[in-house]
C-alpha positions in Angstrom: 135.4 163.6 128.3 132.9 161.2 129.3 130.5 162.2 126.8 133.2 161.9 124.3 134.1 158.2 125.5 130.4 157.4 125.6 130.0 158.4 121.6 133.1 156.6 120.7 131.9 153.3 122.2 128.7 153.8 120.2 130.1 154.6 117.2 132.4 151.6 117.6 129.6 149.4 118.3 127.6 150.3 115.1 129.7 147.9 112.4 129.0 145.0 114.8 125.3 145.6 114.7 125.4 145.8 110.8 127.2 142.5 110.8 124.9 140.8 113.1 121.9 141.9 110.9 123.7 140.6 107.7 124.1 137.3 109.6 120.1 136.7 109.7 120.1 136.7 105.8 122.9 134.2 105.6 122.4 130.8 104.0 123.6 127.9 106.1 127.2 126.5 105.4 125.6 123.6 103.4 124.3 125.6 100.4 121.0 123.8 100.9 118.8 126.3 102.1 116.0 126.5 105.0 114.6 122.9 103.8 117.9 121.2 104.4 118.5 117.9 102.6 114.9 118.1 101.1 115.7 121.7 99.5 115.6 121.6 95.8 119.1 122.6 95.3 120.1 119.0 96.9 117.6 116.8 94.8 118.5 114.9 91.7 116.5 112.6 89.4 118.2 109.2 88.7 118.5 107.5 85.2 114.7 105.4 85.0 115.1 101.4 85.7 113.1 99.1 83.5 111.5 95.7 84.2 111.1 93.7 81.2 111.7 90.0 80.2 114.9 89.4 79.1 116.1 93.2 79.1 118.5 95.0 81.1 117.3 96.8 84.2 119.8 99.8 83.7 122.0 101.4 81.2 124.8 100.9 84.0 125.7 101.3 87.8 124.4 104.1 89.7 126.6 106.5 92.1 125.2 108.2 94.9 126.3 110.9 97.5 125.3 110.2 100.9 122.9 113.1 102.0 121.7 113.7 98.5 117.7 113.5 97.9 117.1 111.1 94.8 114.1 110.0 93.1 114.2 107.1 91.3 111.4 105.8 88.4 110.8 102.0 88.1 108.6 101.0 84.9 107.4 97.5 84.3 106.1 96.7 80.5 103.8 93.8 81.8 105.8 91.4 79.6 106.2 89.2 83.1 105.4 89.6 86.5 108.9 91.0 87.9 110.0 92.3 91.2 113.1 94.2 92.1 114.6 93.3 95.7 117.5 94.8 97.3 117.0 94.7 101.2 120.5 96.1 101.9 120.0 99.1 99.6 116.5 99.9 101.2 118.1 99.8 104.4 121.1 102.2 103.5 118.5 105.1 102.5 115.8 106.9 104.2 112.7 106.6 102.0 110.4 109.6 101.7 107.6 108.1 99.7 106.7 105.8 96.8 104.5 107.1 94.3 102.3 104.5 92.6 99.4 105.9 90.2 99.5 109.2 92.2 99.0 107.3 95.5 101.8 108.4 97.8 102.9 105.8 100.4 105.5 106.8 103.4 107.0 103.5 104.5 109.1 102.7 107.3 110.9 100.4 105.0 110.8 98.0 102.2 112.5 94.7 100.6 111.2 94.8 97.3 108.9 95.9 94.9 107.0 93.8 92.4 104.9 94.4 89.2 102.2 92.0 88.5 101.5 94.1 85.2 102.6 97.1 83.2 103.0 100.2 85.6 105.5 102.5 87.4 106.5 103.7 90.8 108.6 106.5 91.8 110.7 106.2 95.2 111.9 109.3 96.8 114.8 108.9 99.3 117.8 110.3 100.8 121.0 108.1 100.5 122.6 107.9 103.9 124.9 104.8 104.5 128.0 104.7 102.0 128.5 101.1 100.6 127.9 98.9 97.3 124.4 97.5 97.0 122.3 95.8 94.4 118.8 96.0 93.4 118.1 92.8 91.3 115.0 90.7 89.9 114.9 87.8 92.6 116.5 84.5 91.5 118.1 86.1 88.5 122.1 85.5 88.2 122.7 87.8 85.0 124.6 91.0 85.4 121.9 92.7 83.3 119.3 91.5 85.7 120.6 94.0 88.5 122.1 97.3 89.0 124.9 98.1 91.3 124.3 101.2 93.4 127.5 102.7 95.2 126.7 105.5 97.9 130.0 107.5 98.6 
């Protein structure tokens, strides 16, 4: 009788062991994989912003999701010395890196980025704080000289 009870308990526990082994292979509930917010499945490339005298910066407003990793390319054509400022936006995101001519910069924070001549910069970041923000050419008042960015 004791032997039969012992065998029954062992057999009853086998499905639990199999289920526990299956849990080791399970992905996190976020579906992002082991790298979390930095995983490839959580990345998105935004439309490029252009700095050029008298031309619009963007084709329209940008809508981002909090917790998502983005790459934003900014290109200046050199037609004029131009900057792009947006302290509120830059404080609402976590900047992973800024890449300029193959040089990776990992800042604690920025207020603006200025182009004295033609060139490009690529900013990689995670959107964090929901709200509505602007990136704009300093001192400009036109709607084409700014891009509205909403983080949801």
